[in-house]
Residue frames as a rotation matrix with the C-alpha (Angstrom) as fourth column:
UNK 1
0.890 0.202 -0.409 0.18
-0.430 0.074 -0.900 -14.18
-0.151 0.977 0.153 27.50
UNK 2
0.030 -0.978 -0.207 3.89
-0.972 0.021 -0.236 -14.91
0.235 0.208 -0.949 27.80
UNK 3
-0.432 -0.188 0.882 3.08
-0.623 0.770 -0.141 -18.22
-0.652 -0.610 -0.450 29.47
UNK 4
0.622 0.781 0.052 1.13
-0.479 0.432 -0.764 -19.52
-0.619 0.451 0.643 26.46
UNK 5
0.910 -0.381 -0.164 4.19
0.036 0.466 -0.884 -20.31
0.413 0.798 0.438 24.35
UNK 6
0.538 -0.795 -0.280 7.79
0.745 0.293 0.600 -21.16
-0.395 -0.531 0.750 25.04
UNK 7
0.341 -0.551 -0.762 10.63
-0.255 -0.834 0.489 -18.72
-0.905 0.027 -0.425 24.58
UNK 8
-0.679 -0.623 0.389 11.92
0.145 0.406 0.902 -20.89
-0.720 0.669 -0.185 21.72
UNK 9
-0.096 0.733 0.673 8.56
0.971 0.217 -0.097 -20.69
-0.217 0.645 -0.733 19.93
UNK 10
0.768 0.334 -0.547 8.42
0.290 -0.942 -0.168 -16.91
-0.571 -0.030 -0.820 20.37
UNK 11
-0.099 -0.899 -0.426 11.95
-0.314 -0.378 0.871 -16.63
-0.944 0.220 -0.245 18.99
UNK 12
-0.637 -0.093 0.765 11.04
0.559 0.628 0.542 -18.88
-0.531 0.773 -0.348 16.06
UNK 13
0.380 0.861 0.337 7.97
0.904 -0.270 -0.331 -16.83
-0.194 0.430 -0.882 15.15
UNK 14
0.632 -0.223 -0.742 9.94
-0.045 -0.967 0.252 -13.59
-0.773 -0.125 -0.621 15.55
UNK 15
-0.500 -0.863 0.072 12.57
-0.050 0.111 0.993 -14.95
-0.865 0.493 -0.099 13.15
UNK 16
-0.356 0.456 0.816 9.90
0.897 0.412 0.162 -15.86
-0.262 0.789 -0.555 10.59
UNK 17
0.726 0.648 -0.229 8.36
0.589 -0.759 -0.278 -12.39
-0.354 0.068 -0.933 10.88
UNK 18
0.229 -0.737 -0.636 11.78
-0.223 -0.676 0.703 -10.77
-0.947 -0.019 -0.320 10.45
UNK 19
-0.715 -0.504 0.485 12.43
0.301 0.404 0.864 -12.79
-0.631 0.764 -0.137 7.28
UNK 20
0.087 0.836 0.542 8.98
0.984 0.012 -0.175 -11.96
-0.153 0.549 -0.822 5.90
UNK 21
0.759 0.177 -0.627 9.63
0.241 -0.970 0.017 -8.30
-0.605 -0.164 -0.779 6.61
UNK 22
-0.221 -0.932 -0.288 13.08
-0.164 -0.256 0.953 -8.34
-0.961 0.258 -0.096 4.98
UNK 23
-0.631 0.057 0.774 11.66
0.694 0.488 0.529 -10.01
-0.348 0.871 -0.347 1.89
UNK 24
0.418 0.901 0.115 8.72
0.882 -0.372 -0.288 -7.60
-0.217 0.222 -0.951 1.75
UNK 25
0.508 -0.289 -0.811 10.98
0.002 -0.941 0.337 -4.53
-0.861 -0.173 -0.478 2.01
UNK 26
-0.450 -0.830 -0.330 13.03
-0.431 -0.122 0.894 -5.78
-0.782 0.545 -0.303 -0.94
UNK 27
0.067 0.560 0.826 10.34
0.410 0.739 -0.534 -7.43
-0.909 0.375 -0.180 -3.04
UNK 28
0.883 0.277 -0.380 10.40
-0.184 -0.539 -0.822 -4.87
-0.432 0.795 -0.425 -5.84
UNK 29
0.090 -0.943 -0.319 14.16
-0.955 -0.173 0.240 -5.29
-0.282 0.283 -0.917 -6.28
UNK 30
-0.529 -0.226 0.818 13.80
-0.174 0.972 0.156 -9.08
-0.831 -0.060 -0.553 -6.24
UNK 31
0.351 0.824 0.444 10.88
0.328 0.337 -0.883 -9.08
-0.877 0.456 -0.152 -8.69
UNK 32
0.913 -0.008 -0.407 12.64
-0.352 -0.520 -0.778 -6.95
-0.205 0.854 -0.478 -11.29
UNK 33
0.779 -0.627 -0.002 15.86
0.582 0.724 -0.370 -8.93
0.233 0.287 0.929 -10.93
UNK 34
0.520 -0.581 0.627 17.88
-0.294 -0.810 -0.507 -6.06
0.802 0.079 -0.592 -9.49
UNK 35
0.628 -0.309 0.714 18.85
-0.730 0.081 0.678 -7.89
-0.267 -0.948 -0.175 -6.31
UNK 36
0.194 -0.668 -0.718 22.06
-0.498 0.563 -0.659 -9.89
0.845 0.486 -0.223 -6.54
UNK 37
0.937 0.125 -0.325 22.47
0.163 0.667 0.727 -12.79
0.308 -0.734 0.605 -4.15
UNK 38
0.171 -0.915 -0.365 25.36
0.936 0.267 -0.229 -12.31
0.307 -0.303 0.902 -1.78
UNK 39
-0.426 -0.334 0.841 24.95
0.207 -0.941 -0.269 -8.57
0.881 0.059 0.470 -1.27
UNK 40
-0.203 0.419 0.885 22.71
-0.909 -0.417 -0.012 -8.94
0.364 -0.807 0.465 1.80
UNK 41
-0.910 -0.281 -0.305 23.04
-0.182 0.932 -0.314 -12.14
0.373 -0.230 -0.899 3.85
UNK 42
-0.692 0.708 0.140 19.75
-0.101 0.097 -0.990 -11.65
-0.715 -0.699 0.005 5.71
UNK 43
0.130 0.738 -0.663 17.87
-0.860 -0.249 -0.445 -11.13
-0.493 0.628 0.602 2.46
UNK 44
-0.489 -0.366 -0.792 19.54
-0.724 0.677 0.134 -14.20
0.487 0.639 -0.596 0.97
UNK 45
-0.985 0.168 0.046 18.12
0.099 0.757 -0.645 -16.28
-0.144 -0.631 -0.762 3.84
UNK 46
-0.302 0.930 -0.209 14.70
-0.351 -0.312 -0.883 -14.65
-0.886 -0.193 0.421 3.40
UNK 47
-0.040 0.246 -0.968 14.66
-0.999 -0.020 0.036 -15.43
-0.011 0.969 0.247 -0.32
UNK 48
-0.759 -0.300 -0.578 15.56
-0.352 0.936 -0.024 -19.07
0.548 0.185 -0.815 0.33
UNK 49
-0.927 0.374 0.025 12.99
0.144 0.416 -0.898 -19.36
-0.347 -0.829 -0.439 3.13
UNK 50
-0.556 0.762 -0.332 10.02
-0.756 -0.630 -0.179 -17.84
-0.346 0.152 0.926 1.28
UNK 51
-0.336 0.504 -0.796 8.80
-0.556 0.576 0.599 -20.97
0.760 0.644 0.086 -0.56
UNK 52
-0.596 0.077 -0.799 8.73
0.514 0.802 -0.306 -22.98
0.617 -0.593 -0.518 2.69
UNK 53
-0.903 0.305 -0.303 7.22
0.083 -0.567 -0.820 -20.09
-0.422 -0.765 0.486 4.69
UNK 54
-0.519 0.741 -0.426 4.52
-0.853 -0.423 0.305 -19.63
0.046 0.522 0.852 2.05
UNK 55
-0.374 0.369 -0.851 3.70
-0.080 0.901 0.426 -23.36
0.924 0.228 -0.307 2.13
UNK 56
-0.808 0.015 -0.589 3.46
0.573 0.250 -0.780 -23.11
0.135 -0.968 -0.211 5.92
UNK 57
-0.824 0.462 -0.329 1.11
-0.240 -0.810 -0.536 -20.11
-0.514 -0.362 0.778 5.73
UNK 58
-0.371 0.685 -0.626 -1.17
-0.902 -0.105 0.419 -21.68
0.222 0.720 0.657 3.11
UNK 59
-0.920 0.099 0.380 -2.52
-0.094 0.884 -0.459 -24.57
-0.381 -0.458 -0.803 5.14
UNK 60
-0.678 0.716 -0.166 -5.53
-0.027 0.202 0.979 -26.17
0.735 0.668 -0.118 3.50
UNK 61
-0.158 0.713 0.683 -8.85
-0.892 -0.400 0.210 -25.84
0.423 -0.576 0.699 5.32
UNK 62
0.777 0.491 -0.395 -9.06
-0.333 0.852 0.403 -29.62
0.535 -0.182 0.825 5.78
UNK 63
-0.074 -0.881 -0.467 -5.58
0.327 0.421 -0.846 -29.85
0.942 -0.215 0.256 7.33
UNK 64
0.878 0.292 0.378 -5.27
-0.261 -0.371 0.891 -29.79
0.401 -0.882 -0.249 11.09
UNK 65
-0.044 -0.951 -0.306 -2.06
0.295 0.280 -0.913 -29.51
0.954 -0.130 0.269 13.07
UNK 66
0.638 0.097 -0.764 -1.26
0.770 -0.085 0.632 -29.29
-0.003 -0.992 -0.129 16.73
UNK 67
0.932 -0.358 -0.055 0.71
-0.347 -0.926 0.146 -26.27
-0.103 -0.117 -0.988 17.92
UNK 68
0.239 -0.888 0.392 3.74
-0.226 0.342 0.912 -28.53
-0.944 -0.306 -0.119 18.29
UNK 69
0.155 -0.124 0.980 3.40
0.827 0.559 -0.060 -29.78
-0.541 0.820 0.190 14.70
UNK 70
0.896 0.230 0.379 3.02
0.407 -0.766 -0.498 -26.23
0.176 0.600 -0.780 13.43
UNK 71
0.739 -0.673 -0.041 6.11
-0.531 -0.619 0.579 -25.04
-0.415 -0.406 -0.815 15.29
UNK 72
0.043 -0.733 0.679 8.12
0.158 0.676 0.720 -28.00
-0.987 0.076 0.145 14.01
UNK 73
0.436 0.182 0.881 7.01
0.880 0.116 -0.460 -27.29
-0.185 0.976 -0.110 10.43
UNK 74
0.983 -0.091 0.157 8.00
-0.059 -0.979 -0.195 -23.63
0.171 0.183 -0.968 10.79
UNK 75
0.475 -0.856 0.202 11.31
-0.421 -0.020 0.907 -24.63
-0.773 -0.516 -0.369 12.40
UNK 76
0.078 -0.413 0.907 12.03
0.628 0.727 0.277 -26.95
-0.774 0.548 0.316 9.46
UNK 77
0.762 0.268 0.590 11.15
0.639 -0.464 -0.614 -24.19
0.109 0.844 -0.524 6.97
UNK 78
0.887 -0.451 0.096 13.54
-0.461 -0.875 0.144 -21.73
0.019 -0.173 -0.985 8.56
UNK 79
0.348 -0.783 0.515 16.16
-0.243 0.456 0.856 -24.38
-0.906 -0.423 -0.032 9.19
UNK 80
0.408 -0.170 0.897 16.24
0.789 0.561 -0.253 -25.43
-0.460 0.811 0.363 5.54
UNK 81
0.917 -0.086 0.390 16.94
0.160 -0.816 -0.556 -21.84
0.366 0.572 -0.734 4.49
UNK 82
0.633 -0.721 0.281 19.83
-0.726 -0.428 0.538 -21.61
-0.267 -0.545 -0.795 6.94
UNK 83
0.326 -0.502 0.801 21.14
0.165 0.865 0.474 -25.04
-0.931 -0.022 0.364 5.96
UNK 84
0.681 -0.026 0.732 21.15
0.732 0.075 -0.678 -24.04
-0.038 0.997 0.070 2.31
UNK 85
0.921 -0.361 0.149 23.10
-0.349 -0.932 -0.098 -20.91
0.174 0.038 -0.984 3.22
UNK 86
0.378 -0.826 0.419 25.94
-0.549 0.164 0.819 -22.96
-0.745 -0.540 -0.392 4.68
UNK 87
0.315 -0.217 0.924 26.12
0.576 0.818 -0.005 -25.04
-0.754 0.533 0.383 1.48
UNK 88
0.948 0.108 0.300 26.57
0.312 -0.514 -0.799 -22.00
0.068 0.851 -0.521 -0.79
């Protein structure tokens, strides 16, 4: 199974899962407005990444992507969240 994907792809997917998990654990606080940006750097990245991650996960039935295209789209989604962090 390990030979099916590269180490970089496994790391990328693990990072996406970690951000989804961080967001999920804190969703109630975010939804009621109790979370203040800047108090948890990892959660800040997760909040910024969620729109792009959700777009990635909601592929239309008529859309088709290669594994490479999918990994690049996910990489861009996570990269944009980290890029925005360095601009704040």
